[in-house]
Every structure is written in structure tokens, then in C-alpha cells.
OpenMM code with the backbone's topology and positions (N, CA, C; nanometers):
from openmm import Vec3, app, unit

residues = "MET GLN THR GLU ALA LEU VAL GLY ALA LEU PHE LEU LEU PHE VAL VAL GLN VAL ILE GLY THR HIS LEU GLN VAL LYS GLU TYR LYS ARG ALA VAL ARG GLU LEU HIS LYS ARG GLY ASN VAL GLY ILE GLY SER ARG ARG ARG LYS LEU GLY PRO SER ASN ILE VAL VAL ILE ALA CYS ASN SER SER GLY GLU ILE LEU GLU GLY ARG ILE MET GLN GLY MET THR ILE LEU SER ARG PHE ARG PRO ILE GLU GLY ILE ALA GLY ARG THR ILE TYR ASP LEU HIS ALA GLU TYR ALA SER LEU PRO GLU LYS ARG ARG VAL HIS TYR LYS GLY HIS LEU GLN ALA LEU ASP ALA LEU ILE THR ARG LEU GLY ASP GLN GLN THR VAL".split()
positions = [
    Vec3(3.8766, -0.2894, 0.3292),
    Vec3(3.8895, -0.3411, 0.4643),
    Vec3(4.0292, -0.3149, 0.5206),
    Vec3(4.1327, -0.3316, 0.4364),
    Vec3(4.2692, -0.3080, 0.4839),
    Vec3(4.2920, -0.1609, 0.5160),
    Vec3(4.2288, -0.0722, 0.4411),
    Vec3(4.2438, 0.0710, 0.4656),
    Vec3(4.1878, 0.1075, 0.6028),
    Vec3(4.0712, 0.0515, 0.6368),
    Vec3(4.0122, 0.0795, 0.7681),
    Vec3(4.1008, 0.0265, 0.8801),
    Vec3(4.1602, -0.0891, 0.8615),
    Vec3(4.2490, -0.1462, 0.9627),
    Vec3(4.3728, -0.0584, 0.9807),
    Vec3(4.4270, -0.0082, 0.8704),
    Vec3(4.5436, 0.0796, 0.8778),
    Vec3(4.5095, 0.2099, 0.9480),
    Vec3(4.3973, 0.2693, 0.9126),
    Vec3(4.3530, 0.3930, 0.9774),
    Vec3(4.3271, 0.3680, 1.1260),
    Vec3(4.2666, 0.2556, 1.1583),
    Vec3(4.2415, 0.2206, 1.2984),
    Vec3(4.3711, 0.2043, 1.3757),
    Vec3(4.4691, 0.1380, 1.3166),
    Vec3(4.5986, 0.1184, 1.3822),
    Vec3(4.6686, 0.2529, 1.4038),
    Vec3(4.6649, 0.3390, 1.3043),
    Vec3(4.7263, 0.4714, 1.3177),
    Vec3(4.6574, 0.5537, 1.4255),
    Vec3(4.5253, 0.5450, 1.4307),
    Vec3(4.4505, 0.6166, 1.5339),
    Vec3(4.4879, 0.5649, 1.6724),
    Vec3(4.4995, 0.4337, 1.6860),
    Vec3(4.5376, 0.3740, 1.8144),
    Vec3(4.6768, 0.4210, 1.8561),
    Vec3(4.7714, 0.4246, 1.7635),
    Vec3(4.9057, 0.4742, 1.7940),
    Vec3(4.9025, 0.6204, 1.8360),
    Vec3(4.8195, 0.6988, 1.7707),
    Vec3(4.8036, 0.8393, 1.8065),
    Vec3(4.7510, 0.8533, 1.9490),
    Vec3(4.6510, 0.7751, 1.9841),
    Vec3(4.5934, 0.7799, 2.1187),
    Vec3(4.6975, 0.7405, 2.2232),
    Vec3(4.7751, 0.6364, 2.1968),
    Vec3(4.8807, 0.5928, 2.2892),
    Vec3(4.9835, 0.7042, 2.3060),
    Vec3(5.0207, 0.7712, 2.1969),
    Vec3(5.1163, 0.8826, 2.2018),
    Vec3(5.0623, 0.9964, 2.2879),
    Vec3(4.9365, 1.0316, 2.2719),
    Vec3(4.8762, 1.1392, 2.3498),
    Vec3(4.8750, 1.1035, 2.4989),
    Vec3(4.8381, 0.9820, 2.5307),
    Vec3(4.8367, 0.9381, 2.6713),
    Vec3(4.9777, 0.9390, 2.7286),
    Vec3(5.0739, 0.8880, 2.6537),
    Vec3(5.2132, 0.8862, 2.6993),
    Vec3(5.2682, 1.0252, 2.7218),
    Vec3(5.2362, 1.1170, 2.6325),
    Vec3(5.2811, 1.2553, 2.6475),
    Vec3(5.2197, 1.3176, 2.7724),
    Vec3(5.0933, 1.2916, 2.7950),
    Vec3(5.0258, 1.3426, 2.9152),
    Vec3(5.0950, 1.2907, 3.0416),
    Vec3(5.1287, 1.1628, 3.0438),
    Vec3(5.1952, 1.1051, 3.1606),
    Vec3(5.3343, 1.1644, 3.1816),
    Vec3(5.4063, 1.1898, 3.0724),
    Vec3(5.5397, 1.2482, 3.0847),
    Vec3(5.5324, 1.3916, 3.1363),
    Vec3(5.4374, 1.4691, 3.0882),
    Vec3(5.4210, 1.6061, 3.1357),
    Vec3(5.3846, 1.6060, 3.2840),
    Vec3(5.2995, 1.5146, 3.3229),
    Vec3(5.2607, 1.5017, 3.4634),
    Vec3(5.3829, 1.4683, 3.5501),
    Vec3(5.4680, 1.3773, 3.5038),
    Vec3(5.5906, 1.3398, 3.5751),
    Vec3(5.6856, 1.4594, 3.5847),
    Vec3(5.6988, 1.5353, 3.4770),
    Vec3(5.7838, 1.6542, 3.4742),
    Vec3(5.7366, 1.7566, 3.5779),
    Vec3(5.6079, 1.7854, 3.5772),
    Vec3(5.5530, 1.8829, 3.6716),
    Vec3(5.5734, 1.8376, 3.8155),
    Vec3(5.5562, 1.7076, 3.8397),
    Vec3(5.5744, 1.6545, 3.9752),
    Vec3(5.7184, 1.6716, 4.0212),
    Vec3(5.8141, 1.6399, 3.9336),
    Vec3(5.9561, 1.6518, 3.9688),
    Vec3(5.9941, 1.7975, 3.9962),
    Vec3(5.9488, 1.8886, 3.9114),
    Vec3(5.9806, 2.0296, 3.9303),
    Vec3(5.9177, 2.0804, 4.0602),
    Vec3(5.7946, 2.0436, 4.0872),
    Vec3(5.7260, 2.0860, 4.2096),
    Vec3(5.7994, 2.0360, 4.3337),
    Vec3(5.8407, 1.9078, 4.3334),
    Vec3(5.9116, 1.8514, 4.4487),
    Vec3(6.0457, 1.9207, 4.4706),
    Vec3(6.1198, 1.9455, 4.3643),
    Vec3(6.2504, 2.0096, 4.3805),
    Vec3(6.2355, 2.1571, 4.4155),
    Vec3(6.1301, 2.2208, 4.3669),
    Vec3(6.1087, 2.3615, 4.4000),
    Vec3(6.0825, 2.3794, 4.5492),
    Vec3(6.0244, 2.2811, 4.6130),
    Vec3(6.0030, 2.2860, 4.7580),
    Vec3(6.1358, 2.2871, 4.8330),
    Vec3(6.2393, 2.2315, 4.7728),
    Vec3(6.3705, 2.2223, 4.8369),
    Vec3(6.4527, 2.3488, 4.8194),
    Vec3(6.4279, 2.4243, 4.7132),
    Vec3(6.5072, 2.5460, 4.6906),
    Vec3(6.4888, 2.5994, 4.5498),
    Vec3(6.5889, 2.6738, 4.5042),
    Vec3(6.5879, 2.7293, 4.3691),
    Vec3(6.6038, 2.6168, 4.2685),
    Vec3(6.5356, 2.6283, 4.1552),
    Vec3(6.5366, 2.5216, 4.0557),
    Vec3(6.5902, 2.5744, 3.9233),
    Vec3(6.6803, 2.4963, 3.8631),
    Vec3(6.7290, 2.5221, 3.7292),
    Vec3(6.6931, 2.4043, 3.6407),
    Vec3(6.6510, 2.4328, 3.5187),
    Vec3(6.6073, 2.3273, 3.4273),
    Vec3(6.6832, 2.3416, 3.2962),
    Vec3(6.7292, 2.2294, 3.2444),
    Vec3(6.7983, 2.2289, 3.1165),
    Vec3(6.7620, 2.1046, 3.0383),
    Vec3(6.7915, 2.1056, 2.9092),
    Vec3(6.7612, 1.9883, 2.8279),
    Vec3(6.8658, 1.9714, 2.7190),
    Vec3(6.8781, 1.8489, 2.6775),
    Vec3(6.9630, 1.8134, 2.5644),
    Vec3(6.8734, 1.7408, 2.4667),
    Vec3(6.8439, 1.8069, 2.3566),
    Vec3(6.7530, 1.7479, 2.2586),
    Vec3(6.8324, 1.7008, 2.1386),
    Vec3(6.7939, 1.5869, 2.0885),
    Vec3(6.8576, 1.5296, 1.9709),
    Vec3(6.7497, 1.4875, 1.8737),
    Vec3(6.7813, 1.4963, 1.7453),
    Vec3(6.6851, 1.4518, 1.6452),
    Vec3(6.6728, 1.3008, 1.6470),
    Vec3(6.7841, 1.2341, 1.6593),
    Vec3(6.7862, 1.0881, 1.6705),
    Vec3(6.8608, 1.0505, 1.7973),
    Vec3(6.8116, 0.9525, 1.8664),
    Vec3(6.8764, 0.9078, 1.9889),
    Vec3(6.8112, 0.9680, 2.1116),
    Vec3(6.8600, 0.9281, 2.2272),
    Vec3(6.7966, 0.9709, 2.3524),
    Vec3(6.8228, 1.1178, 2.3843),
    Vec3(6.7211, 1.1841, 2.4341),
    Vec3(6.7308, 1.3214, 2.4826),
    Vec3(6.7209, 1.3170, 2.6342),
    Vec3(6.7412, 1.4318, 2.6984),
    Vec3(6.7230, 1.4326, 2.8424),
    Vec3(6.6742, 1.5684, 2.8908),
    Vec3(6.6161, 1.5669, 3.0096),
    Vec3(6.5752, 1.6879, 3.0797),
    Vec3(6.6383, 1.6798, 3.2175),
    Vec3(6.7054, 1.7882, 3.2578),
    Vec3(6.7763, 1.7928, 3.3853),
    Vec3(6.7110, 1.8984, 3.4738),
    Vec3(6.6839, 1.8623, 3.5990),
    Vec3(6.6293, 1.9554, 3.6967),
    Vec3(6.7210, 1.9509, 3.8179),
    Vec3(6.7752, 2.0670, 3.8570),
    Vec3(6.8676, 2.0750, 3.9702),
    Vec3(6.8140, 2.1783, 4.0688),
    Vec3(6.8163, 2.1435, 4.1979),
    Vec3(6.7732, 2.2352, 4.3040),
    Vec3(6.8943, 2.2712, 4.3903),
    Vec3(6.9023, 2.3998, 4.4281),
    Vec3(7.0104, 2.4441, 4.5160),
    Vec3(6.9553, 2.5439, 4.6171),
    Vec3(7.0337, 2.5656, 4.7224),
    Vec3(6.9928, 2.6656, 4.8205),
    Vec3(7.0448, 2.8028, 4.7787),
    Vec3(7.0226, 2.9041, 4.8600),
    Vec3(7.0573, 3.0413, 4.8220),
    Vec3(7.2074, 3.0664, 4.8173),
    Vec3(7.2878, 2.9766, 4.8736),
    Vec3(7.4333, 2.9935, 4.8665),
    Vec3(7.4939, 2.9145, 4.7503),
    Vec3(7.4111, 2.8452, 4.6734),
    Vec3(7.4599, 2.7735, 4.5565),
    Vec3(7.4946, 2.6272, 4.5803),
    Vec3(7.4672, 2.5767, 4.6986),
    Vec3(7.4928, 2.4351, 4.7271),
    Vec3(7.3802, 2.3507, 4.6680),
    Vec3(7.4182, 2.2501, 4.5907),
    Vec3(7.3189, 2.1648, 4.5260),
    Vec3(7.2555, 2.0727, 4.6297),
    Vec3(7.1229, 2.0744, 4.6324),
    Vec3(7.0476, 1.9901, 4.7254),
    Vec3(7.0092, 1.8578, 4.6607),
    Vec3(6.9734, 1.8643, 4.5325),
    Vec3(6.9311, 1.7434, 4.4616),
    Vec3(6.9248, 1.7712, 4.3124),
    Vec3(6.9422, 1.6678, 4.2349),
    Vec3(6.9280, 1.6783, 4.0912),
    Vec3(6.8587, 1.5549, 4.0371),
    Vec3(6.7796, 1.5732, 3.9330),
    Vec3(6.7105, 1.4604, 3.8698),
    Vec3(6.7218, 1.4737, 3.7183),
    Vec3(6.7195, 1.3598, 3.6520),
    Vec3(6.7304, 1.3574, 3.5070),
    Vec3(6.6295, 1.2593, 3.4495),
    Vec3(6.5630, 1.3011, 3.3420),
    Vec3(6.4761, 1.2120, 3.2643),
    Vec3(6.5483, 1.1922, 3.1319),
    Vec3(6.5830, 1.0689, 3.1038),
    Vec3(6.6618, 1.0405, 2.9848),
    Vec3(6.6025, 0.9226, 2.9103),
    Vec3(6.5996, 0.9332, 2.7797),
    Vec3(6.5507, 0.8225, 2.6994),
    Vec3(6.4800, 0.8680, 2.5746),
    Vec3(6.4294, 0.7696, 2.5017),
    Vec3(6.3620, 0.7972, 2.3751),
    Vec3(6.2128, 0.7663, 2.3800),
    Vec3(6.1666, 0.7071, 2.4869),
    Vec3(6.0284, 0.6616, 2.4890),
    Vec3(5.9452, 0.7405, 2.5882),
    Vec3(5.8153, 0.7223, 2.5776),
    Vec3(5.7226, 0.7872, 2.6695),
    Vec3(5.7247, 0.7208, 2.8062),
    Vec3(5.7984, 0.6137, 2.8202),
    Vec3(5.8057, 0.5421, 2.9474),
    Vec3(5.9175, 0.5945, 3.0373),
    Vec3(5.9958, 0.6924, 2.9918),
    Vec3(6.1058, 0.7472, 3.0702),
    Vec3(6.0523, 0.8170, 3.1942),
    Vec3(6.1263, 0.8052, 3.3032),
    Vec3(6.0904, 0.8701, 3.4293),
    Vec3(6.2132, 0.9408, 3.4853),
    Vec3(6.1911, 1.0362, 3.5761),
    Vec3(6.3023, 1.1040, 3.6404),
    Vec3(6.3703, 1.0108, 3.7390),
    Vec3(6.5024, 1.0192, 3.7412),
    Vec3(6.5815, 0.9442, 3.8386),
    Vec3(6.6853, 1.0398, 3.8967),
    Vec3(6.7356, 1.0106, 4.0163),
    Vec3(6.8329, 1.1013, 4.0790),
    Vec3(6.9644, 1.1061, 4.0005),
    Vec3(7.0280, 1.2215, 4.0041),
    Vec3(7.1626, 1.2361, 3.9488),
    Vec3(7.2586, 1.2122, 4.0649),
    Vec3(7.3365, 1.1091, 4.0532),
    Vec3(7.4281, 1.0706, 4.1615),
    Vec3(7.5512, 1.1610, 4.1640),
    Vec3(7.5988, 1.1904, 4.2844),
    Vec3(7.7269, 1.2567, 4.3016),
    Vec3(7.7292, 1.4072, 4.2900),
    Vec3(7.6137, 1.4729, 4.2804),
    Vec3(7.6181, 1.6193, 4.2705),
    Vec3(7.5667, 1.6881, 4.3970),
    Vec3(7.4917, 1.6194, 4.4802),
    Vec3(7.4394, 1.6797, 4.6030),
    Vec3(7.5563, 1.7176, 4.6942),
    Vec3(7.5480, 1.8375, 4.7503),
    Vec3(7.6525, 1.8850, 4.8401),
    Vec3(7.7588, 1.9685, 4.7695),
    Vec3(7.7669, 1.9591, 4.6385),
    Vec3(7.8626, 2.0407, 4.5627),
    Vec3(7.7992, 2.1758, 4.5325),
    Vec3(7.8793, 2.2714, 4.4897),
    Vec3(7.8219, 2.4012, 4.4539),
    Vec3(7.7968, 2.4061, 4.3041),
    Vec3(7.7027, 2.4894, 4.2663),
    Vec3(7.6704, 2.5020, 4.1245),
    Vec3(7.7882, 2.5600, 4.0475),
    Vec3(7.8680, 2.6412, 4.1128),
    Vec3(7.9822, 2.7043, 4.0462),
    Vec3(8.0916, 2.6018, 4.0163),
    Vec3(8.1218, 2.5172, 4.1152),
    Vec3(8.2245, 2.4134, 4.0954),
    Vec3(8.1806, 2.3127, 3.9892),
    Vec3(8.0560, 2.2696, 3.9963),
    Vec3(8.0074, 2.1712, 3.9008),
    Vec3(8.0034, 2.2303, 3.7591),
    Vec3(7.9638, 2.3563, 3.7475),
    Vec3(7.9619, 2.4217, 3.6168),
    Vec3(8.1037, 2.4296, 3.5602),
    Vec3(8.1993, 2.4671, 3.6434),
    Vec3(8.3384, 2.4764, 3.5980),
    Vec3(8.3911, 2.3393, 3.5549),
    Vec3(8.3540, 2.2355, 3.6288),
    Vec3(8.3977, 2.0999, 3.5939),
    Vec3(8.3425, 2.0574, 3.4580),
    Vec3(8.2126, 2.0788, 3.4365),
    Vec3(8.1515, 2.0405, 3.3092),
    Vec3(8.2056, 2.1258, 3.1938),
    Vec3(8.2264, 2.2560, 3.2184),
    Vec3(8.2738, 2.3454, 3.1132),
    Vec3(8.4174, 2.3136, 3.0716),
    Vec3(8.4942, 2.2524, 3.1612),
    Vec3(8.6336, 2.2218, 3.1290),
    Vec3(8.6499, 2.0886, 3.0557),
    Vec3(8.5417, 2.0158, 3.0402),
    Vec3(8.5498, 1.8883, 2.9684),
    Vec3(8.5765, 1.9124, 2.8204),
    Vec3(8.6390, 1.8154, 2.7528),
    Vec3(8.6550, 1.8281, 2.6076),
    Vec3(8.5179, 1.8368, 2.5400),
    Vec3(8.5133, 1.9031, 2.4260),
    Vec3(8.3867, 1.9284, 2.3560),
    Vec3(8.3025, 1.8027, 2.3360),
    Vec3(8.3672, 1.6932, 2.2986),
    Vec3(8.2922, 1.5682, 2.2745),
    Vec3(8.2199, 1.5196, 2.3999),
    Vec3(8.2821, 1.5337, 2.5155),
    Vec3(8.2191, 1.4903, 2.6408),
    Vec3(8.1230, 1.5954, 2.6940),
    Vec3(8.1557, 1.7231, 2.6707),
    Vec3(8.0726, 1.8320, 2.7233),
    Vec3(7.9330, 1.8297, 2.6613),
    Vec3(7.9218, 1.7856, 2.5364),
    Vec3(7.7916, 1.7781, 2.4688),
    Vec3(7.6950, 1.6912, 2.5489),
    Vec3(7.7463, 1.5859, 2.6120),
    Vec3(7.6629, 1.4967, 2.6930),
    Vec3(7.6016, 1.5714, 2.8123),
    Vec3(7.6700, 1.6745, 2.8605),
    Vec3(7.6251, 1.7479, 2.9788),
    Vec3(7.5573, 1.8809, 2.9442),
    Vec3(7.5103, 1.8954, 2.8213),
    Vec3(7.4474, 2.0200, 2.7779),
    Vec3(7.3282, 2.0579, 2.8665),
    Vec3(7.2416, 1.9617, 2.8979),
    Vec3(7.1271, 1.9885, 2.9848),
    Vec3(7.1696, 2.0278, 3.1256),
    Vec3(7.2735, 1.9624, 3.1762),
    Vec3(7.3263, 1.9962, 3.3082),
    Vec3(7.3765, 2.1404, 3.3089),
    Vec3(7.4526, 2.1761, 3.2051),
    Vec3(7.5071, 2.3119, 3.1962),
    Vec3(7.3960, 2.4161, 3.1860),
    Vec3(7.2906, 2.3869, 3.1112),
    Vec3(7.1784, 2.4810, 3.1010),
    Vec3(7.1118, 2.5010, 3.2370),
    Vec3(7.0919, 2.3921, 3.3100),
    Vec3(7.0296, 2.4021, 3.4430),
    Vec3(7.1188, 2.4819, 3.5377),
    Vec3(7.2495, 2.4559, 3.5322),
    Vec3(7.3427, 2.5284, 3.6188),
    Vec3(7.3495, 2.6761, 3.5807),
    Vec3(7.3494, 2.7060, 3.4505),
    Vec3(7.3482, 2.8458, 3.4059),
    Vec3(7.2240, 2.9185, 3.4581),
    Vec3(7.1098, 2.8516, 3.4524),
    Vec3(6.9856, 2.9119, 3.5019),
    Vec3(6.9952, 2.9423, 3.6513),
    Vec3(7.0539, 2.8503, 3.7264),
    Vec3(7.0693, 2.8720, 3.8710),
    Vec3(7.1688, 2.9838, 3.9001),
    Vec3(7.2786, 2.9864, 3.8265),
    Vec3(7.3786, 3.0915, 3.8467),
    Vec3(7.3166, 3.2281, 3.8171),
    Vec3(7.2396, 3.2367, 3.7098),
    Vec3(7.1713, 3.3620, 3.6758),
    Vec3(7.0727, 3.4003, 3.7855),
    Vec3(6.9941, 3.3037, 3.8315),
    Vec3(6.8934, 3.3315, 3.9346),
    Vec3(6.9597, 3.3782, 4.0644),
    Vec3(7.0659, 3.3122, 4.1066),
    Vec3(7.1317, 3.3512, 4.2311),
    Vec3(7.2013, 3.4841, 4.2157),
    Vec3(7.2553, 3.5127, 4.0983),
    Vec3(7.3166, 3.6427, 4.0742),
    Vec3(7.2146, 3.7547, 4.0840),
    Vec3(7.0943, 3.7301, 4.0304),
    Vec3(6.9854, 3.8277, 4.0377),
    Vec3(6.9391, 3.8485, 4.1825),
    Vec3(6.9372, 3.7414, 4.2609),
    Vec3(6.8926, 3.7522, 4.3996),
    Vec3(6.9922, 3.8311, 4.4826),
    Vec3(7.1207, 3.8168, 4.4538),
    Vec3(7.2224, 3.8856, 4.5321),
    Vec3(7.2267, 4.0338, 4.5022),
    Vec3(7.1820, 4.0747, 4.3828),
    Vec3(7.1824, 4.2174, 4.3491),
    Vec3(7.0557, 4.2885, 4.3927),
    Vec3(6.9527, 4.2131, 4.4330),
    Vec3(6.8242, 4.2738, 4.4728),
    Vec3(6.8315, 4.3260, 4.6133),
] * unit.nanometer
topology = app.Topology()
chain = topology.addChain("A")
for resn in residues:
    res = topology.addResidue(resn, chain)
    for name in ("N", "CA", "C"):
        topology.addAtom(name, app.Element.getBySymbol(name[0]), res)
């Protein structure tokens, strides 16, 4: 009887995990779609084995001015995207230089931001050469 209860509990946890993952993917797609309507989108992530990870989505116009940024941060399936304060109106080049000049210990925190900015810089560089 205890074995069936344990298997049932594990199955229930598995089902909750699958539902939570589905909801997070849906939230991710919604955020990317909304920001893509505003302009070019760069996406980055900071993954950790233990502790909170994050996903960063930044939108900019064709001149590199940041229109909006969002971050999903946390360890649970309940995490949602929230706005990144203080980056709208800045350029991707200035913000990248600011993050890159931070000491290594602090720069690690902005790894997802740097990846998103690198993606945007690459995309805009490709657009200017076309």
C-alpha cells in the first residue's frame, strides 16, 4: 500500500512539473512575441545548477536604442517576466560597455543581459552590412 502511495505522489509531482513547464513556455513565447512587435529582440540566459536562473529578453530599434527589457528570474515554475528597470532609452552599445566593465564577480550576475545585448549587436551589425 505504501509503494502505491509513493508512486502516486511521484506521478502527481511529475504532472505538476509538466503543467508548470507548459505555463512557463507559454509565458516565454508571449513575452518574446510582445517585444518582437516593438523591434529587434535579443535573448540571453544565466543558468545555474543550484540557485535562481534567469532569462533576459531585450528589444531595440534599428539604431540600437533599447525600447524595453524583461527578465524571468527564479527557481520555480511560478516565475513570470517582469520589466527591467532603467534600461529603456539607453543604447545597446552603452549598456553592453557598462556591464562588460564591471568586476568579474558582478558581471556574472549580468551574463544573460550580456548575451541578449551581444545578440542585438550582432543582428544590427548584420542589418547595416546588408
